[in-house]
N, C-alpha and C positions, 0 to 999 in steps of 0.2 A: 504494500500500500504506500509506504514512504517512497519507494523507488518510483512508483507511478506518479506520485505527487511532485517529486523533484523533476522528473522528466517533463511533466506538464508545465511546471513553473519555468523550466529552462526554455521550452519551446515558446511560451508566452513572452518571455523576456526578449528572445531573438526577434519574434514577430513585431513586438512593440518598438524595438530599436530600428527596424528597417526604415521608417520615415526619417529618422535622424541621419542615418547613413546616407540615404539617397539625397537628402536636402542639402547636406553640408558641402558636397562636392560641386554643386552647380551654382551659377550666378543668375539669379532671377532677372536682373536687368539685361544681361546678354541674351537670356532666353526670350525675353519680350521682343528683342530685335529680331531674333531668329524665327519667331512664331508667325511672321507675316504670311508665309506660305500655308501654314496650318489653318489660318482664318478662312480660307476658301471653303473648307468643309466643316470645321469645328466652331466657327463664329469668331468674331473679332477678339474676344477675351477667352475663348475656349469654353464659354459657359452656355452657348446656345448653338448646338450643331444644326446644320441646315437641313439634314435629312434624319428621320427617326432612327435609321440604322447606324448613324454615326454617333460615337459617344461624345458626351461633354467631357472636356479635359480639365476644366477648372476644378480645383479642390481634390483632385485625385492624389493618391499617395505617390510621392516622388520615386520611391523604389519600384513601385508597380509600373510607372510610366517608363522608367529607364529599362526595366526588363522587357516590357512590351516593345519599345522602339528597337532595342538590340535584337530581339527575336524577329521583328520585321526586317531589319537590316540583314540578318543572316538567313532570312527566308525560312526560318523554322516555325514561324507562326502562320497558320493557314486558315484564319477566320474568313468570313464572307468578303470582307474588303481587303484581304491580305495582298492581293496583286497591286492594288493602288498604293498601299502602305509600303510594300517592298520597294517600289520606285521612289517614294518620298524619303524613306530612311536610308536608302543605298549610300548616299554621300555624306551622311551625318557622322561626325567623329564622336568618340566617347564624350568629349567635352561638350559638343553641341547637344548631345542627348542629355547630359547632366544639367546643362543650362535650361533646356526646354522643360525638363522635369521639375527643376527648382521653380521656374516661372509658373507653370500651371498648378503646382501643388501649393503655391503661396496665395492663390486667388481665393 
């Protein structure tokens, strides 16, 4: 029982730390500059996607956004809009991704 509780606590700590890890590496101001192309589908501030199938990015967890963009860039994510996102993420550096994640998670 104690082992299970310690494991659960450890997992919860790691998950709760992810936003801090992802947010610290990026620069929200640089992300805002880089987000202009994202606005075409996700809205000016990422808070009102133009199509119901496009996600709102504002307020998302930075670590999640980084993982998602890296998965699109490597073409390992294959959701409904994956082909579009593969092209959008193809030329993003790790720093670009961190900046975009910091920007959208700060909204």
